C-alpha positions as CSV (number, residue, x, y, z in Angstrom):
1,X,189.3,-131.2,40.6
2,X,189.9,-127.6,42.0
3,X,189.0,-125.1,39.5
4,X,192.4,-123.6,39.3
5,X,193.8,-126.7,37.7
6,X,191.3,-126.5,34.9
7,X,192.0,-124.9,31.6
8,X,190.7,-121.3,32.2
9,X,188.2,-121.9,29.5
10,X,186.8,-124.7,31.1
11,X,186.1,-122.8,34.3
12,X,184.2,-120.3,32.2
13,X,182.2,-123.2,30.8
14,X,181.0,-124.1,34.4
15,X,179.5,-120.7,34.6
16,X,176.8,-118.9,32.6
17,X,178.7,-118.1,29.4
18,X,180.1,-114.5,29.2
19,X,183.2,-113.0,27.4
20,X,186.6,-114.0,28.6
21,X,188.1,-111.3,30.7
22,X,192.0,-110.5,31.0
23,X,193.6,-108.0,33.3
24,X,197.3,-107.2,32.5
25,X,199.6,-104.8,34.2
26,X,202.9,-103.3,32.9
27,X,206.1,-103.1,34.7
28,X,207.5,-99.8,36.2
29,X,208.9,-100.2,39.5
30,X,207.5,-97.8,42.3
31,X,205.2,-96.4,39.5
32,X,203.1,-99.5,40.2
33,X,201.3,-97.0,42.5
34,X,199.5,-95.7,39.5
35,X,197.8,-98.8,38.2
36,X,196.9,-99.7,41.8
37,X,195.0,-96.4,42.2
38,X,193.2,-96.9,39.0
39,X,192.3,-100.6,39.9
40,X,191.1,-99.5,43.3
41,X,188.6,-97.3,41.5
42,X,187.7,-100.2,39.1
43,X,187.2,-102.6,42.1
44,X,184.9,-100.0,43.8
45,X,182.8,-99.7,40.5
46,X,182.5,-103.5,40.0
47,X,181.9,-104.3,43.6
48,X,183.8,-107.1,45.3
49,X,187.4,-108.2,44.7
50,X,188.6,-108.1,41.1
51,X,189.3,-111.9,41.3
52,X,185.5,-112.2,41.2
53,X,185.4,-110.4,37.7
54,X,188.3,-111.4,35.7
55,X,189.3,-114.8,34.5
56,X,193.1,-114.3,33.8
57,X,195.6,-112.1,35.4
58,X,199.0,-111.1,33.8
59,X,201.9,-109.2,34.9
60,X,205.3,-107.9,34.2
61,X,207.8,-106.6,36.8
62,X,206.0,-104.6,39.3
63,X,202.8,-105.5,37.4
64,X,203.4,-109.2,38.2
65,X,203.2,-108.3,41.9
66,X,199.8,-106.4,41.6
67,X,198.6,-109.4,39.2
68,X,199.6,-111.9,41.7
69,X,198.0,-110.0,44.7
70,X,194.7,-109.7,42.8
71,X,194.8,-113.4,41.5
72,X,194.9,-114.6,45.2
73,X,192.0,-112.5,45.9
74,X,193.6,-109.8,47.6
75,X,191.7,-106.4,47.8
76,X,193.5,-103.6,45.9
77,X,194.0,-101.7,49.0
78,X,196.1,-104.3,50.5
79,X,198.3,-104.4,47.2
80,X,198.7,-100.8,47.4
81,X,200.2,-100.9,50.9
82,X,203.3,-102.7,49.5
83,X,204.3,-99.7,47.6
84,X,203.5,-97.4,50.6
85,X,204.8,-99.6,53.6
86,X,207.6,-101.4,51.8
87,X,208.7,-99.2,49.0
88,X,211.8,-97.7,50.8
89,X,212.7,-101.4,51.9
90,X,212.8,-102.2,48.2
91,X,214.5,-99.0,47.1
92,X,216.6,-97.7,49.9
93,X,218.0,-94.2,49.8
94,X,221.5,-92.9,49.3
95,X,223.0,-94.2,52.5
96,X,221.3,-97.6,52.1
97,X,222.5,-98.1,48.8
98,X,226.0,-96.9,49.7
99,X,226.2,-99.4,52.6
100,X,224.9,-102.2,50.3
101,X,227.5,-101.5,47.5
102,X,230.3,-101.5,50.0
103,X,229.3,-104.8,51.3
104,X,229.0,-106.2,47.9
105,X,231.9,-104.8,46.4
106,X,234.3,-107.8,47.1
107,X,232.1,-110.0,45.3
108,X,230.4,-108.0,42.5
109,X,232.9,-105.0,42.0
110,X,232.2,-101.5,41.0
111,X,229.7,-102.5,38.3
112,X,227.1,-104.2,40.7
113,X,223.4,-103.6,40.4
114,X,222.0,-100.4,42.0
115,X,220.3,-102.6,44.7
116,X,220.9,-105.8,46.3
117,X,217.6,-107.2,46.0
118,X,217.4,-108.1,49.7
119,X,214.6,-105.5,50.4
120,X,212.7,-106.8,47.6
121,X,213.0,-110.4,48.6
122,X,211.9,-109.4,52.1
123,X,208.9,-107.4,51.0
124,X,207.6,-110.2,48.6
125,X,207.9,-112.6,51.3
126,X,206.0,-110.6,53.7
127,X,203.1,-110.1,51.2
128,X,202.8,-113.4,49.5
129,X,204.3,-115.7,52.4
130,X,204.6,-119.5,51.2
131,X,201.7,-119.2,48.6
132,X,202.6,-121.0,45.4
133,X,201.5,-120.1,41.9
134,X,198.9,-122.9,42.0
135,X,197.3,-121.3,45.1
136,X,196.0,-118.4,43.0
137,X,192.2,-118.6,42.9
138,X,192.3,-117.4,39.2
139,X,194.8,-118.2,36.5
140,X,198.0,-116.0,36.7
141,X,200.6,-115.4,34.2
142,X,204.0,-113.8,35.0
143,X,206.6,-112.6,32.4
144,X,210.5,-112.9,32.9
145,X,213.4,-113.3,30.5
146,X,215.8,-116.2,30.8
147,X,219.3,-115.0,30.1
148,X,220.8,-118.5,29.6
149,X,218.2,-119.4,26.7
150,X,218.0,-115.6,25.7
151,X,214.2,-116.0,25.5
152,X,211.1,-115.3,27.6
153,X,210.2,-117.3,30.4
154,X,206.6,-117.4,31.5
155,X,205.3,-118.5,34.8
156,X,201.8,-119.9,34.9
157,X,199.6,-121.0,37.7
158,X,198.0,-123.9,35.9
159,X,201.0,-125.7,34.3
160,X,204.4,-127.5,35.1
161,X,205.9,-124.6,36.9
162,X,203.1,-123.8,39.2
163,X,204.8,-125.3,42.2
164,X,206.8,-122.1,42.3
165,X,206.4,-119.8,45.3
166,X,204.5,-116.8,44.0
167,X,207.2,-114.3,45.6
168,X,210.0,-116.2,43.6
169,X,208.4,-115.7,40.4
170,X,207.7,-112.0,41.2
171,X,211.1,-111.6,42.1
172,X,212.3,-112.9,38.9
173,X,209.9,-110.7,37.0
174,X,211.1,-107.6,38.9
175,X,215.0,-108.2,38.5
176,X,215.5,-105.3,36.0
177,X,218.9,-105.1,34.8
178,X,221.1,-102.4,36.3
179,X,218.5,-102.2,39.2
180,X,218.6,-105.8,40.8
181,X,220.7,-108.9,40.3
182,X,219.4,-111.7,38.2
183,X,217.2,-114.3,40.0
184,X,218.4,-117.8,40.0
185,X,215.6,-120.4,39.6
186,X,216.0,-124.1,39.9
187,X,214.2,-126.5,37.5
188,X,214.6,-130.3,37.0
189,X,216.4,-129.4,33.9
190,X,218.7,-127.1,35.7
191,X,219.3,-123.5,36.9
192,X,218.0,-120.5,35.2
193,X,219.0,-117.0,35.3
194,X,216.0,-114.8,35.1
195,X,215.5,-111.0,34.7
196,X,212.8,-108.6,34.4
197,X,210.3,-109.5,31.8
198,X,210.0,-106.0,30.7
199,X,213.1,-106.4,28.4
200,X,210.6,-108.5,26.2
201,X,207.1,-107.6,27.3
202,X,206.7,-104.6,29.6
203,X,203.0,-104.7,28.6
204,X,201.9,-108.2,29.0
205,X,198.5,-107.9,27.3
206,X,199.7,-109.7,24.1
207,X,201.2,-112.5,26.1
208,X,197.9,-113.0,28.1
209,X,195.8,-112.8,24.9
210,X,198.1,-115.5,23.1
211,X,197.8,-117.8,26.0
212,X,194.1,-117.4,26.1
213,X,194.0,-118.3,22.5
214,X,196.2,-121.2,23.0
215,X,193.9,-122.5,25.8
216,X,190.8,-122.0,23.7
217,X,192.1,-124.5,21.1
218,X,193.8,-121.9,18.9
219,X,190.5,-119.8,18.7
220,X,189.9,-116.2,19.8
221,X,186.9,-115.5,21.8
222,X,185.2,-112.9,19.7
223,X,183.9,-111.3,23.0
224,X,187.2,-111.4,24.7
225,X,187.9,-108.1,26.9
226,X,191.4,-107.2,27.8
227,X,191.8,-104.4,30.5
228,X,195.5,-103.2,30.4
229,X,196.9,-100.8,33.0
230,X,200.2,-98.9,32.5
231,X,202.4,-97.3,35.0
232,X,202.7,-94.0,33.2
233,X,204.3,-92.9,30.2
234,X,207.7,-91.0,30.3
235,X,207.6,-87.7,28.6
236,X,211.4,-86.8,29.2
237,X,212.9,-86.6,25.6
238,X,216.0,-87.8,24.3
239,X,217.3,-85.0,22.1
240,X,218.8,-85.8,18.7
241,X,222.2,-84.6,19.9
242,X,222.0,-86.9,23.0
243,X,221.0,-89.8,20.8
244,X,223.8,-89.1,18.1
245,X,226.7,-88.7,20.7
246,X,225.7,-91.1,23.6
247,X,227.7,-94.3,24.1
248,X,227.4,-97.1,26.4
249,X,228.0,-95.0,29.6
250,X,225.2,-92.6,28.7
251,X,222.7,-95.1,27.1
252,X,223.2,-97.7,29.9
253,X,221.1,-96.0,32.7
254,X,218.4,-95.0,30.3
255,X,218.0,-98.3,28.4
256,X,215.4,-99.9,30.6
257,X,213.4,-96.7,30.3
258,X,213.6,-97.1,26.7
259,X,212.5,-100.6,26.7
260,X,209.6,-99.7,28.7
261,X,208.4,-97.8,25.9
262,X,207.7,-101.1,24.1
263,X,204.5,-101.1,25.8
264,X,203.1,-98.7,23.4
265,X,203.8,-101.2,20.6
266,X,202.0,-103.8,22.2
267,X,199.2,-101.3,22.8
268,X,199.0,-100.6,19.0
269,X,199.0,-104.6,18.4
270,X,196.2,-105.0,20.8
271,X,193.9,-102.1,19.5
272,X,194.4,-103.8,15.8
273,X,193.3,-107.2,17.2
274,X,190.5,-106.4,19.8
275,X,189.5,-102.8,18.7
276,X,187.0,-101.4,21.3
277,X,187.3,-104.5,23.5
278,X,190.8,-103.5,24.5
279,X,190.9,-101.0,27.1
280,X,194.3,-99.2,27.7
281,X,194.6,-97.2,31.0
282,X,198.0,-95.2,30.6
283,X,198.8,-91.4,31.3
284,X,201.6,-89.1,30.8
285,X,204.2,-88.7,33.6
286,X,205.7,-85.3,34.5
287,X,209.7,-85.8,34.0
288,X,210.2,-85.2,37.7
289,X,208.1,-88.3,38.6
290,X,209.1,-90.9,36.1
291,X,211.9,-92.5,38.2
292,X,211.2,-96.1,38.8
293,X,213.0,-96.3,42.2
294,X,212.0,-93.1,44.0
295,X,210.2,-94.5,46.8
296,X,210.1,-91.3,48.7
297,X,206.7,-90.3,50.5
298,X,206.7,-87.2,48.3
299,X,207.2,-89.0,45.1
300,X,204.6,-91.8,46.0
301,X,202.1,-88.8,46.8
302,X,202.8,-87.4,43.4
303,X,202.0,-90.7,41.6
304,X,199.0,-90.8,43.6
305,X,197.9,-87.5,42.5
306,X,198.9,-88.2,38.8
307,X,196.5,-91.4,38.9
308,X,193.7,-89.4,40.6
309,X,194.1,-86.6,38.0
310,X,193.7,-89.1,35.2
311,X,190.6,-90.6,37.0
312,X,189.1,-87.4,37.1
313,X,189.4,-86.9,33.3
314,X,189.7,-89.5,30.5
315,X,190.3,-92.3,33.0
316,X,186.9,-92.3,34.6
317,X,185.1,-92.4,31.3
318,X,187.0,-95.4,30.1
319,X,186.4,-97.2,33.3
320,X,182.8,-96.7,32.9
321,X,182.9,-98.1,29.4
322,X,184.8,-101.1,30.6
323,X,182.4,-101.8,33.5
324,X,179.6,-101.5,31.1
325,X,180.9,-103.9,28.7
326,X,181.6,-106.3,31.6
327,X,178.2,-106.1,33.2
328,X,175.9,-106.1,30.0
């Protein structure tokens, strides 16, 4: 039986025992550049591909793309190219959006999503081709939300939905309301309507840990390590007068940003559960760089600079501690 079909804990048992290692990546659109830069540094410090060093990969939205890329053994540099080479395909500029909305107007009206999703589909298919979830070399978990059942729906590379193409699962997890249309997903039980997992778990660390506990017979590996990578924390305030006076029209464009802040609640929970064995890599973003869909070269360069600045300070020390704990 190929390793990928085994319970992830059974796979560990085939090797010299060591603590179970989870890598989780937040959602955040084009801001996925930030964790990619940090992960690139981690890859260099550990040596070899990250799929050689972690036992379970989890991602939400843009984090699902990175997590999937790493789980199939892709070097971080290749994953980073998705943002640099295909960012403008996924998030076209004003005129591209205008033409798209005109074409979609007869079917979707004035309230259509900002982007059609066509560019996202194309980019994901270029990156992942025909690979299925079960083709991941390490267990992979991708979080989405089912609008029919009004509940989270999680893709896993080791269970019944592992025949799903990776690009389809990532497309569903990236379908942020107001930005992209919901993704249709066919199952033997019927069609599902899936949107961005960030509406329920933008930081998928807790989902990943819960899955690991379930796979371990309901027991928490006391040495388990979770490395969680954020896409930058928005620092743009919503003033009291705005929060008191805003209605649907004002809150609508900002609600996804607010939902992303739920990552910090998960951060708190994970700290209480794992303490020093939970490593969170997150940084504050200047307001002018916190857009999730600004794929301009200047903005991508600014995101890279933000990540490098973080690595020149607290980030590097935290990476050193993570590597130390992983290699002891």
